[in-house]
Backbone as CSV, one residue per row, in Angstrom:
resi,resn,N_x,N_y,N_z,CA_x,CA_y,CA_z,C_x,C_y,C_z
1,MET,4.364,18.612,7.173,4.750,17.262,7.599,6.094,17.304,8.301
2,GLU,6.208,16.683,9.468,7.456,16.609,10.199,8.313,15.471,9.656
3,PHE,9.631,15.592,9.887,10.552,14.581,9.365,10.227,13.193,9.906
4,ARG,9.734,13.125,11.154,9.451,11.816,11.747,8.344,11.071,11.006
5,ASP,7.517,11.815,10.250,6.447,11.169,9.487,6.945,10.604,8.163
6,LEU,8.021,11.176,7.623,8.496,10.777,6.296,8.898,9.305,6.219
7,PRO,9.657,8.767,7.191,9.992,7.337,7.105,8.763,6.435,7.080
8,LEU,7.724,6.800,7.842,6.506,5.986,7.855,5.779,6.064,6.522
9,VAL,5.749,7.259,5.932,5.125,7.418,4.618,5.839,6.550,3.593
10,LEU,7.170,6.642,3.564,7.952,5.873,2.591,7.846,4.375,2.850
11,PHE,7.933,3.988,4.114,7.875,2.561,4.449,6.546,1.942,4.033
12,THR,5.440,2.550,4.444,4.137,1.955,4.125,3.878,1.981,2.624
13,LEU,4.220,3.082,1.968,3.958,3.191,0.534,4.786,2.182,-0.255
14,LEU,6.079,2.116,0.023,6.960,1.217,-0.727,6.643,-0.252,-0.446
15,SER,6.392,-0.591,0.811,6.086,-1.992,1.124,4.787,-2.426,0.460
16,GLN,3.819,-1.520,0.364,2.556,-1.865,-0.284,2.699,-1.946,-1.802
17,ILE,3.598,-1.173,-2.371,3.899,-1.331,-3.798,4.480,-2.722,-4.044
18,ALA,5.405,-3.139,-3.182,6.018,-4.464,-3.330,4.972,-5.570,-3.224
19,VAL,4.082,-5.448,-2.242,3.021,-6.453,-2.088,2.097,-6.444,-3.300
20,GLY,1.736,-5.261,-3.767,0.855,-5.156,-4.932,1.469,-5.769,-6.178
21,LEU,2.752,-5.506,-6.413,3.436,-6.098,-7.565,3.484,-7.620,-7.448
22,ALA,3.712,-8.123,-6.232,3.736,-9.577,-6.029,2.370,-10.190,-6.314
23,LEU,1.315,-9.517,-5.871,-0.042,-10.004,-6.138,-0.325,-10.055,-7.631
24,VAL,0.041,-8.988,-8.327,-0.207,-8.923,-9.773,0.594,-9.996,-10.500
25,SER,1.850,-10.160,-10.126,2.694,-11.159,-10.779,2.175,-12.568,-10.534
26,ALA,1.804,-12.867,-9.284,1.294,-14.204,-8.964,-0.008,-14.484,-9.695
27,THR,-0.878,-13.486,-9.763,-2.154,-13.648,-10.467,-1.929,-13.857,-11.960
28,ARG,-1.005,-13.085,-12.519,-0.720,-13.206,-13.947,-0.127,-14.571,-14.274
29,GLN,0.789,-15.031,-13.445,1.394,-16.342,-13.670,0.353,-17.451,-13.555
30,TRP,-0.550,-17.310,-12.571,-1.592,-18.317,-12.371,-2.577,-18.328,-13.541
31,ALA,-2.909,-17.147,-14.060,-3.926,-17.048,-15.108,-3.398,-17.458,-16.478
32,THR,-2.105,-17.239,-16.718,-1.592,-17.461,-18.066,-0.519,-18.544,-18.139
33,VAL,-0.047,-19.010,-16.979,1.014,-20.023,-16.924,2.207,-19.571,-17.768
34,GLU,2.780,-18.430,-17.385,3.932,-17.911,-18.108,5.159,-18.789,-17.864
35,GLY,5.986,-18.880,-18.867,7.240,-19.590,-18.711,8.322,-18.646,-18.228
36,PRO,9.544,-19.156,-18.064,10.640,-18.316,-17.601,10.921,-17.206,-18.604
37,SER,11.162,-16.001,-18.099,11.446,-14.878,-18.985,12.235,-13.833,-18.228
38,LEU,12.960,-13.027,-18.975,13.707,-11.922,-18.380,12.752,-10.951,-17.708
39,ARG,11.554,-10.804,-18.278,10.557,-9.888,-17.719,10.173,-10.303,-16.298
40,THR,9.956,-11.597,-16.087,9.583,-12.087,-14.758,10.711,-11.881,-13.759
41,ARG,11.929,-12.174,-14.173,13.071,-12.000,-13.267,13.242,-10.537,-12.886
42,MET,13.105,-9.643,-13.852,13.230,-8.215,-13.567,12.112,-7.735,-12.646
43,GLU,10.929,-8.319,-12.820,9.793,-7.933,-11.979,10.066,-8.263,-10.516
44,TRP,10.533,-9.476,-10.251,10.768,-9.870,-8.863,12.020,-9.225,-8.293
45,LEU,12.979,-8.903,-9.135,14.124,-8.115,-8.675,13.658,-6.726,-8.248
46,THR,12.757,-6.145,-9.036,12.193,-4.836,-8.691,11.430,-4.901,-7.374
47,ILE,10.638,-5.958,-7.197,9.896,-6.134,-5.943,10.864,-6.183,-4.761
48,GLY,11.938,-6.944,-4.915,12.920,-7.057,-3.838,13.590,-5.735,-3.516
49,LEU,13.948,-4.978,-4.547,14.605,-3.684,-4.332,13.669,-2.685,-3.665
50,ILE,12.405,-2.675,-4.087,11.429,-1.765,-3.475,11.204,-2.133,-2.010
51,LEU,11.105,-3.435,-1.730,10.916,-3.877,-0.345,12.137,-3.524,0.502
52,ALA,13.323,-3.678,-0.063,14.544,-3.319,0.664,14.556,-1.825,0.990
53,ALA,14.137,-1.002,0.027,14.068,0.445,0.268,13.065,0.766,1.373
54,ALA,11.951,0.026,1.400,10.942,0.231,2.451,11.514,-0.090,3.824
55,ILE,12.260,-1.176,3.907,12.842,-1.583,5.192,13.876,-0.563,5.660
56,VAL,14.689,-0.069,4.737,15.670,0.966,5.089,14.962,2.210,5.615
57,ALA,13.882,2.606,4.954,13.123,3.778,5.400,12.573,3.574,6.804
58,SER,12.122,2.358,7.109,11.545,2.091,8.434,12.582,2.229,9.539
59,LEU,13.846,1.970,9.226,14.892,2.062,10.242,15.081,3.491,10.727
60,PHE,14.812,4.471,9.868,14.925,5.871,10.275,13.841,6.236,11.286
61,HIS,12.734,5.519,11.246,11.677,5.762,12.232,12.019,5.109,13.565
62,LEU,12.622,3.928,13.505,12.972,3.222,14.739,14.115,3.896,15.486
63,GLY,14.971,4.604,14.747,16.118,5.244,15.378,17.275,4.269,15.509
64,ASN,17.092,3.212,16.250,18.102,2.178,16.430,17.723,0.963,15.588
65,PRO,18.524,0.604,14.575,18.179,-0.538,13.711,17.928,-1.828,14.475
66,TRP,18.597,-2.002,15.632,18.387,-3.224,16.411,17.008,-3.258,17.051
67,GLY,16.314,-2.113,17.022,14.960,-2.083,17.567,14.027,-3.003,16.807
68,ALA,14.283,-3.190,15.515,13.444,-4.084,14.708,13.555,-5.519,15.198
69,VAL,14.746,-5.912,15.633,14.945,-7.268,16.142,14.228,-7.439,17.478
70,ARG,14.298,-6.415,18.323,13.674,-6.517,19.648,12.156,-6.601,19.575
71,THR,11.573,-6.034,18.512,10.110,-6.062,18.418,9.569,-7.482,18.270
72,LEU,10.404,-8.408,17.806,9.944,-9.785,17.615,9.643,-10.486,18.935
73,ALA,10.031,-9.866,20.044,9.789,-10.482,21.348,8.328,-10.387,21.769
74,ASN,7.526,-9.612,21.043,6.133,-9.385,21.454,5.123,-9.902,20.430
75,LEU,5.433,-11.023,19.810,4.561,-11.554,18.761,3.160,-11.896,19.265
76,LYS,3.046,-12.278,20.536,1.748,-12.692,21.065,0.785,-11.524,21.249
77,SER,1.323,-10.319,21.429,0.451,-9.200,21.786,0.568,-7.973,20.899
78,ALA,1.640,-7.840,20.135,1.887,-6.594,19.394,1.803,-6.807,17.887
79,TRP,0.976,-6.002,17.238,0.866,-6.076,15.786,2.145,-5.602,15.107
80,LEU,2.888,-4.711,15.751,4.158,-4.266,15.179,5.120,-5.438,15.040
81,SER,5.148,-6.305,16.042,6.009,-7.489,15.976,5.588,-8.406,14.827
82,ARG,4.288,-8.582,14.666,3.781,-9.432,13.582,4.067,-8.801,12.218
83,GLU,4.028,-7.478,12.174,4.352,-6.782,10.925,5.801,-7.028,10.531
84,VAL,6.713,-6.897,11.492,8.136,-7.128,11.218,8.367,-8.560,10.748
85,LEU,7.758,-9.523,11.432,7.909,-10.931,11.046,7.321,-11.186,9.661
86,GLY,6.153,-10.627,9.396,5.507,-10.827,8.101,6.325,-10.277,6.954
87,LEU,6.881,-9.080,7.140,7.684,-8.479,6.073,9.002,-9.222,5.888
88,ALA,9.565,-9.725,6.986,10.793,-10.517,6.868,10.531,-11.798,6.081
89,ALA,9.422,-12.469,6.395,9.062,-13.689,5.669,8.772,-13.384,4.202
90,PHE,8.095,-12.271,3.953,7.805,-11.864,2.579,9.101,-11.613,1.818
91,GLY,10.052,-10.946,2.466,11.333,-10.676,1.820,12.077,-11.945,1.453
92,VAL,12.061,-12.926,2.353,12.720,-14.209,2.073,12.069,-14.894,0.874
93,LEU,10.744,-14.877,0.816,10.029,-15.520,-0.287,10.272,-14.795,-1.608
94,VAL,10.344,-13.470,-1.561,10.656,-12.708,-2.782,12.024,-13.115,-3.310
95,ALA,13.000,-13.243,-2.415,14.340,-13.668,-2.827,14.306,-15.076,-3.419
96,MET,13.521,-15.967,-2.822,13.411,-17.338,-3.328,12.782,-17.361,-4.716
97,VAL,11.753,-16.541,-4.931,11.117,-16.484,-6.251,12.110,-15.987,-7.289
98,PHE,12.856,-14.938,-6.952,13.829,-14.391,-7.899,14.900,-15.421,-8.236
99,LEU,15.442,-16.084,-7.220,16.500,-17.067,-7.458,15.996,-18.260,-8.262
100,SER,14.764,-18.695,-7.999,14.206,-19.801,-8.782,13.955,-19.366,-10.218
101,GLY,13.651,-18.072,-10.417,13.441,-17.559,-11.767,14.724,-17.475,-12.564
102,VAL,15.848,-17.296,-11.867,17.146,-17.266,-12.553,17.458,-18.630,-13.151
103,LYS,17.071,-19.684,-12.436,17.365,-21.045,-12.882,16.325,-21.599,-13.851
104,GLY,15.171,-20.973,-13.904,14.100,-21.462,-14.770,12.819,-20.730,-14.468
105,SER,11.713,-21.434,-14.534,10.419,-20.828,-14.234,10.115,-20.973,-12.745
106,PRO,9.752,-19.875,-12.042,9.412,-19.978,-10.615,8.242,-20.928,-10.401
107,GLN,8.291,-21.673,-9.333,7.208,-22.594,-9.006,5.939,-21.813,-8.682
108,GLY,4.807,-22.305,-9.198,3.547,-21.614,-8.985,3.190,-21.467,-7.518
109,TRP,3.446,-22.526,-6.722,3.107,-22.467,-5.299,3.936,-21.423,-4.571
110,LEU,5.178,-21.214,-5.036,6.051,-20.238,-4.395,5.558,-18.817,-4.662
111,LEU,5.109,-18.573,-5.891,4.545,-17.265,-6.228,3.309,-16.972,-5.383
112,LYS,2.436,-17.965,-5.294,1.199,-17.772,-4.525,1.491,-17.575,-3.044
113,LEU,2.445,-18.338,-2.519,2.797,-18.210,-1.106,3.371,-16.825,-0.815
114,ALA,4.218,-16.328,-1.714,4.784,-14.988,-1.531,3.684,-13.935,-1.513
115,ALA,2.716,-14.069,-2.418,1.612,-13.105,-2.473,0.760,-13.162,-1.209
116,VAL,0.477,-14.373,-0.726,-0.350,-14.532,0.481,0.367,-13.973,1.707
117,VAL,1.650,-14.279,1.841,2.417,-13.760,2.978,2.526,-12.238,2.891
118,GLY,2.679,-11.717,1.677,2.698,-10.264,1.508,1.399,-9.629,1.958
119,LEU,0.274,-10.264,1.612,-1.035,-9.768,2.059,-1.152,-9.815,3.579
120,ALA,-0.651,-10.887,4.176,-0.691,-11.005,5.636,0.143,-9.907,6.286
121,ALA,1.297,-9.603,5.693,2.134,-8.522,6.220,1.431,-7.176,6.084
122,LEU,0.744,-6.972,4.967,-0.022,-5.737,4.772,-1.120,-5.613,5.824
123,PHE,-1.782,-6.726,6.122,-2.827,-6.714,7.149,-2.240,-6.359,8.513
124,ALA,-1.072,-6.931,8.823,-0.426,-6.621,10.099,-0.054,-5.143,10.174
125,THR,0.417,-4.585,9.063,0.729,-3.154,9.030,-0.517,-2.327,9.296
126,SER,-1.612,-2.700,8.667,-2.858,-1.946,8.855,-3.343,-2.033,10.296
127,MET,-3.190,-3.185,10.931,-3.621,-3.340,12.316,-2.739,-2.549,13.274
128,THR,-1.493,-2.325,12.894,-0.610,-1.505,13.719,-1.168,-0.096,13.870
129,TYR,-1.793,0.414,12.791,-2.348,1.769,12.831,-3.823,1.785,13.206
130,ALA,-4.486,0.635,13.136,-5.906,0.577,13.499,-6.107,0.350,14.991
131,SER,-5.077,-0.123,15.679,-5.222,-0.517,17.081,-5.330,0.643,18.072
132,PRO,-4.548,1.739,17.925,-4.585,2.792,18.949,-5.966,3.446,19.069
133,PRO,-6.620,3.376,20.242,-7.936,4.002,20.419,-7.880,5.524,20.419
134,SER,-6.667,6.086,20.525,-6.534,7.544,20.521,-6.803,8.144,19.145
135,MET,-6.899,7.289,18.113,-7.205,7.755,16.754,-8.502,7.091,16.296
136,PRO,-9.645,7.568,16.785,-10.925,6.901,16.498,-11.297,6.873,15.021
137,ALA,-10.770,7.795,14.226,-11.113,7.823,12.803,-10.631,6.574,12.077
138,VAL,-9.535,5.995,12.563,-8.980,4.809,11.902,-8.867,3.634,12.865
139,ASN,-9.575,3.694,13.981,-9.599,2.586,14.927,-10.636,1.558,14.467
140,ASN,-10.435,1.088,13.231,-11.417,0.243,12.555,-10.747,-0.416,11.353
141,ALA,-11.528,-0.811,10.371,-10.984,-1.512,9.198,-10.475,-0.565,8.112
142,LEU,-10.581,0.746,8.313,-10.182,1.682,7.257,-8.707,1.585,6.868
143,PRO,-7.769,1.462,7.820,-6.377,1.336,7.390,-6.151,0.172,6.431
144,PHE,-6.782,-0.976,6.704,-6.618,-2.116,5.794,-7.208,-1.803,4.425
145,ALA,-8.370,-1.154,4.394,-8.993,-0.803,3.114,-8.110,0.166,2.337
146,PHE,-7.606,1.202,3.009,-6.736,2.178,2.350,-5.463,1.518,1.834
147,PHE,-4.822,0.721,2.686,-3.546,0.113,2.315,-3.716,-0.921,1.202
148,LEU,-4.794,-1.698,1.257,-5.032,-2.695,0.215,-5.294,-2.025,-1.128
149,LEU,-6.067,-0.950,-1.121,-6.331,-0.232,-2.371,-5.054,0.377,-2.934
150,THR,-4.193,0.890,-2.063,-2.902,1.407,-2.525,-2.093,0.300,-3.189
151,ALA,-2.056,-0.871,-2.561,-1.304,-1.999,-3.113,-1.847,-2.411,-4.477
152,ILE,-3.166,-2.451,-4.611,-3.768,-2.861,-5.884,-3.534,-1.803,-6.955
153,ILE,-3.798,-0.540,-6.626,-3.675,0.532,-7.615,-2.240,0.656,-8.118
154,LEU,-1.284,0.748,-7.202,0.105,0.904,-7.628,0.693,-0.414,-8.121
155,GLY,0.237,-1.534,-7.574,0.713,-2.825,-8.050,0.306,-3.082,-9.488
156,VAL,-0.951,-2.785,-9.808,-1.430,-2.965,-11.183,-0.797,-1.928,-12.105
157,GLY,-0.728,-0.678,-11.630,-0.154,0.376,-12.463,1.288,0.086,-12.838
158,LEU,2.123,-0.176,-11.844,3.527,-0.467,-12.113,3.706,-1.858,-12.707
159,GLY,2.798,-2.775,-12.375,2.869,-4.118,-12.943,2.631,-4.146,-14.445
160,SER,1.992,-3.095,-14.964,1.751,-3.033,-16.415,3.055,-2.953,-17.202
161,TYR,4.127,-2.482,-16.553,5.423,-2.420,-17.230,5.985,-3.814,-17.519
162,PHE,5.530,-4.805,-16.763,6.065,-6.161,-16.904,5.090,-7.112,-17.598
163,ALA,3.927,-6.618,-17.981,2.897,-7.463,-18.586,2.997,-7.434,-20.109
164,SER,2.537,-8.501,-20.727,2.528,-8.573,-22.190,1.374,-7.753,-22.750
165,ASP,1.384,-7.526,-24.046,0.309,-6.757,-24.686,-1.047,-7.428,-24.489
166,ALA,-1.066,-8.757,-24.509,-2.331,-9.480,-24.364,-2.934,-9.307,-22.972
167,GLN,-2.102,-9.021,-21.990,-2.578,-8.885,-20.608,-2.981,-7.458,-20.247
168,GLN,-2.656,-6.505,-21.103,-2.906,-5.099,-20.783,-4.388,-4.763,-20.589
169,PRO,-5.302,-5.247,-21.439,-6.721,-4.912,-21.228,-7.253,-5.371,-19.876
170,ALA,-6.832,-6.555,-19.422,-7.290,-7.049,-18.116,-6.777,-6.158,-16.994
171,LEU,-5.516,-5.738,-17.082,-4.959,-4.846,-16.068,-5.677,-3.499,-16.077
172,GLN,-6.032,-3.036,-17.267,-6.757,-1.762,-17.367,-8.098,-1.845,-16.658
173,ARG,-8.792,-2.957,-16.816,-10.099,-3.122,-16.169,-9.958,-3.216,-14.648
174,ILE,-8.956,-3.954,-14.200,-8.738,-4.086,-12.753,-8.417,-2.730,-12.141
175,LEU,-7.540,-1.984,-12.798,-7.162,-0.667,-12.284,-8.350,0.279,-12.258
176,THR,-9.159,0.258,-13.301,-10.344,1.126,-13.348,-11.283,0.830,-12.187
177,ASN,-11.549,-0.442,-11.939,-12.441,-0.815,-10.839,-11.861,-0.419,-9.482
178,ALA,-10.556,-0.615,-9.310,-9.915,-0.243,-8.042,-9.982,1.263,-7.815
179,LEU,-9.798,2.038,-8.868,-9.879,3.497,-8.753,-11.288,3.947,-8.396
180,ILE,-12.289,3.299,-8.970,-13.688,3.646,-8.658,-13.987,3.367,-7.187
181,VAL,-13.555,2.206,-6.701,-13.781,1.861,-5.293,-13.057,2.847,-4.379
182,SER,-11.808,3.160,-4.715,-11.033,4.088,-3.899,-11.650,5.482,-3.904
183,LEU,-12.131,5.924,-5.060,-12.766,7.242,-5.150,-14.003,7.301,-4.269
184,ALA,-14.834,6.274,-4.350,-16.048,6.238,-3.525,-15.699,6.260,-2.040
185,LEU,-14.715,5.462,-1.653,-14.319,5.396,-0.245,-13.778,6.737,0.237
186,ASN,-12.926,7.360,-0.571,-12.308,8.616,-0.159,-13.279,9.787,-0.149
187,LEU,-14.350,9.712,-0.916,-15.359,10.765,-0.890,-16.334,10.580,0.267
188,VAL,-16.648,9.342,0.587,-17.652,9.069,1.621,-17.083,9.190,3.032
189,VAL,-15.876,8.666,3.246,-15.331,8.573,4.602,-15.222,9.925,5.313
190,PRO,-14.666,10.986,4.690,-14.609,12.268,5.403,-15.988,12.799,5.789
191,CYS,-16.985,12.542,4.972,-18.351,12.977,5.295,-18.896,12.216,6.501
192,VAL,-18.558,10.934,6.597,-18.965,10.138,7.759,-18.264,10.650,9.012
193,TRP,-16.987,10.971,8.884,-16.251,11.510,10.027,-16.891,12.801,10.543
194,ILE,-17.290,13.673,9.646,-17.876,14.951,10.042,-19.153,14.752,10.844
195,ALA,-19.858,13.670,10.576,-21.107,13.390,11.296,-20.863,12.761,12.660
196,GLY,-19.589,12.506,13.015,-19.273,11.847,14.276,-18.989,12.821,15.400
197,GLY,-18.252,12.332,16.403,-17.925,13.133,17.572,-16.860,14.174,17.291
198,THR,-16.353,14.791,18.356,-15.425,15.914,18.218,-14.172,15.554,17.433
199,VAL,-13.517,14.465,17.809,-12.267,14.080,17.156,-12.516,13.631,15.722
200,LEU,-13.569,12.856,15.515,-13.912,12.430,14.152,-14.234,13.633,13.282
201,ARG,-14.999,14.553,13.815,-15.389,15.735,13.049,-14.165,16.571,12.663
202,GLN,-13.228,16.710,13.600,-12.014,17.470,13.303,-11.198,16.796,12.205
203,THR,-11.123,15.463,12.251,-10.409,14.727,11.201,-11.060,14.949,9.843
204,GLY,-12.399,14.897,9.806,-13.113,15.126,8.552,-12.842,16.503,7.982
205,PHE,-12.878,17.519,8.838,-12.599,18.881,8.377,-11.146,19.030,7.944
206,ASN,-10.230,18.381,8.674,-8.818,18.420,8.280,-8.642,17.910,6.857
207,TYR,-9.336,16.828,6.539,-9.228,16.243,5.205,-9.830,17.159,4.142
208,LEU,-11.057,17.574,4.348,-11.757,18.345,3.316,-11.118,19.704,3.061
209,GLN,-10.346,20.208,4.014,-9.687,21.499,3.850,-8.236,21.370,3.391
210,SER,-7.773,20.138,3.188,-6.358,19.925,2.882,-6.096,19.735,1.389
211,PRO,-5.086,20.413,0.831,-4.676,20.174,-0.560,-4.198,18.739,-0.781
212,LEU,-3.678,18.106,0.273,-3.213,16.719,0.138,-4.364,15.798,-0.241
213,TYR,-5.481,15.965,0.440,-6.662,15.137,0.166,-7.157,15.358,-1.254
214,TRP,-7.261,16.611,-1.653,-7.795,16.907,-2.985,-6.814,16.536,-4.090
215,THR,-5.520,16.543,-3.777,-4.536,16.061,-4.752,-4.746,14.579,-5.019
216,GLN,-4.982,13.818,-3.947,-5.248,12.393,-4.145,-6.519,12.178,-4.957
217,VAL,-7.583,12.899,-4.607,-8.866,12.704,-5.283,-8.784,13.100,-6.753
218,VAL,-8.216,14.264,-7.029,-8.218,14.792,-8.400,-7.098,14.183,-9.239
219,VAL,-5.858,14.260,-8.723,-4.700,13.798,-9.497,-4.576,12.277,-9.483
220,GLY,-4.839,11.666,-8.327,-4.616,10.233,-8.198,-5.792,9.351,-8.530
221,LEU,-7.017,9.936,-8.596,-8.201,9.111,-8.837,-9.018,9.594,-10.036
222,LEU,-9.487,10.836,-10.001,-10.342,11.328,-11.090,-9.596,11.416,-12.420
223,ALA,-8.395,11.989,-12.411,-7.634,12.126,-13.660,-7.294,10.766,-14.276
224,PRO,-6.794,9.791,-13.498,-6.539,8.474,-14.085,-7.799,7.804,-14.621
225,LEU,-8.923,7.976,-13.930,-10.177,7.399,-14.426,-10.571,8.016,-15.760
226,ALA,-10.362,9.321,-15.898,-10.674,9.986,-17.168,-9.791,9.448,-18.293
227,VAL,-8.522,9.192,-17.973,-7.590,8.660,-18.974,-7.979,7.242,-19.377
228,LEU,-8.368,6.434,-18.389,-8.668,5.023,-18.646,-10.051,4.791,-19.233
229,TRP,-10.885,5.832,-19.242,-12.275,5.672,-19.675,-12.370,5.052,-21.062
230,ARG,-11.506,5.492,-21.980,-11.552,4.970,-23.346,-10.287,4.212,-23.725
231,ALA,-9.392,4.053,-22.783,-8.130,3.379,-23.094,-8.279,1.867,-22.990
232,LYS,-7.527,1.158,-23.806,-7.525,-0.304,-23.760,-6.328,-0.845,-22.976
233,ARG,-5.436,0.054,-22.587,-4.277,-0.328,-21.810,-3.866,0.850,-20.930
234,ILE,-3.006,0.593,-19.986,-2.541,1.633,-19.072,-1.386,2.381,-19.734
235,PRO,-1.522,3.689,-19.982,-0.419,4.443,-20.580,0.839,4.361,-19.717
236,ALA,1.996,4.406,-20.351,3.258,4.230,-19.625,3.488,5.303,-18.571
237,TRP,2.930,6.493,-18.779,3.148,7.591,-17.838,2.144,7.603,-16.687
238,LEU,1.060,6.858,-16.813,-0.012,6.931,-15.819,0.409,6.458,-14.419
239,PRO,1.234,5.399,-14.279,1.647,5.004,-12.928,2.314,6.122,-12.135
240,LEU,2.983,7.044,-12.812,3.599,8.173,-12.108,2.530,9.075,-11.506
241,LEU,1.437,9.265,-12.241,0.312,10.052,-11.730,-0.336,9.343,-10.542
242,LEU,-0.477,8.040,-10.664,-1.033,7.249,-9.563,-0.154,7.350,-8.317
243,LEU,1.153,7.339,-8.524,2.088,7.417,-7.401,1.974,8.755,-6.679
244,VAL,1.826,9.834,-7.443,1.649,11.161,-6.833,0.385,11.183,-5.979
245,GLY,-0.700,10.638,-6.521,-1.959,10.621,-5.792,-1.892,9.797,-4.522
246,GLU,-1.334,8.589,-4.614,-1.258,7.724,-3.438,-0.290,8.278,-2.397
247,ALA,0.796,8.897,-2.851,1.733,9.510,-1.903,1.063,10.656,-1.150
248,SER,0.268,11.456,-1.853,-0.464,12.551,-1.201,-1.444,12.001,-0.175
249,GLY,-2.149,10.938,-0.546,-3.086,10.320,0.379,-2.400,9.730,1.597
250,ARG,-1.201,9.185,1.408,-0.493,8.584,2.534,0.030,9.655,3.493
251,VAL,0.523,10.758,2.944,0.942,11.864,3.812,-0.257,12.372,4.605
252,ALA,-1.402,12.500,3.935,-2.623,12.945,4.616,-2.984,11.995,5.752
253,PHE,-2.832,10.708,5.524,-3.162,9.706,6.542,-2.366,9.941,7.821
254,PHE,-1.113,10.325,7.678,-0.258,10.474,8.852,-0.324,11.856,9.497
255,VAL,-0.678,12.887,8.747,-0.612,14.241,9.322,-1.972,14.867,9.605
256,LEU,-3.055,14.320,9.058,-4.364,14.958,9.204,-5.271,14.285,10.220
257,MET,-4.856,13.144,10.757,-5.695,12.438,11.724,-5.682,13.142,13.076
258,ALA,-6.843,13.597,13.535,-6.952,14.177,14.876,-6.951,13.053,15.906
259,THR,-6.415,13.330,17.088,-6.346,12.325,18.146,-7.030,12.836,19.410
260,THR,-7.394,11.907,20.276,-8.024,12.288,21.541,-7.043,13.025,22.439
261,VAL,-5.743,12.820,22.225,-4.725,13.496,23.033,-4.834,15.008,22.875
262,GLU,-5.202,15.455,21.659,-5.308,16.885,21.401,-6.410,17.535,22.219
263,ASN,-7.369,16.740,22.702,-8.522,17.284,23.411,-8.442,17.098,24.926
264,LEU,-7.291,16.635,25.424,-7.140,16.486,26.869,-7.248,17.846,27.556
265,GLY,-8.048,17.928,28.589,-8.197,19.172,29.331,-9.266,20.091,28.795
266,LYS,-9.889,19.720,27.655,-10.943,20.541,27.073,-12.305,19.999,27.486
267,LEU,-13.290,20.895,27.563,-14.630,20.475,27.959,-15.314,19.680,26.861
268,PHE,-15.058,20.041,25.597,-15.723,19.378,24.480,-14.698,18.993,23.433
């Protein structure tokens, strides 16, 4: 992996963790009508800090921090501009939720709005990587599926640290289902790629031959499923295993995708 890929890996992974935690918190508040608590305030403070770290990481990719401001000039045509706006709006809402939690219980509509805007920002991020036709393997809905599953898996996993004992079984079930869906998707997609054209086939082989891919499948999906099979709650150490798996998958996403540029000048 080249250094230029690292900021993108950190940015997408951290921002999706923040969105996932916001989704879990908003859902939990809606389902149980929690009152004000130190746990809730710490949760949204954590979301804000993770999102801030993601934004800092993205600046290393842009090179010039003012480049993020200039991207807003292309909202009508560029998904990158919409991504920047969406994450900025999400950050403002996260701050509002935290500040309202300091004074009392956060308003339910504010929690839901933050989660919805976070999802919209995640969608914009996925479209940024789905748009280039030079990467046919992901010139489709796959980036959104991958990114959403990352947000759910890590959001639920890390969100278990802020949930009460009564909420743990529900989180365990959600995480188990998300892992099953992710496992199925990650096993099927490379096989579909191999059945495609030259660039798709190369991407499929890149994945199946890479330790990064198998680390995600074995460490990030199969092992957690084995742990959760008989568990009634998410073990405190399991989110770290999930993080290793999702990080491996995200690095694979950025370094293993074959592009049409690689085949310029070749007959096949």
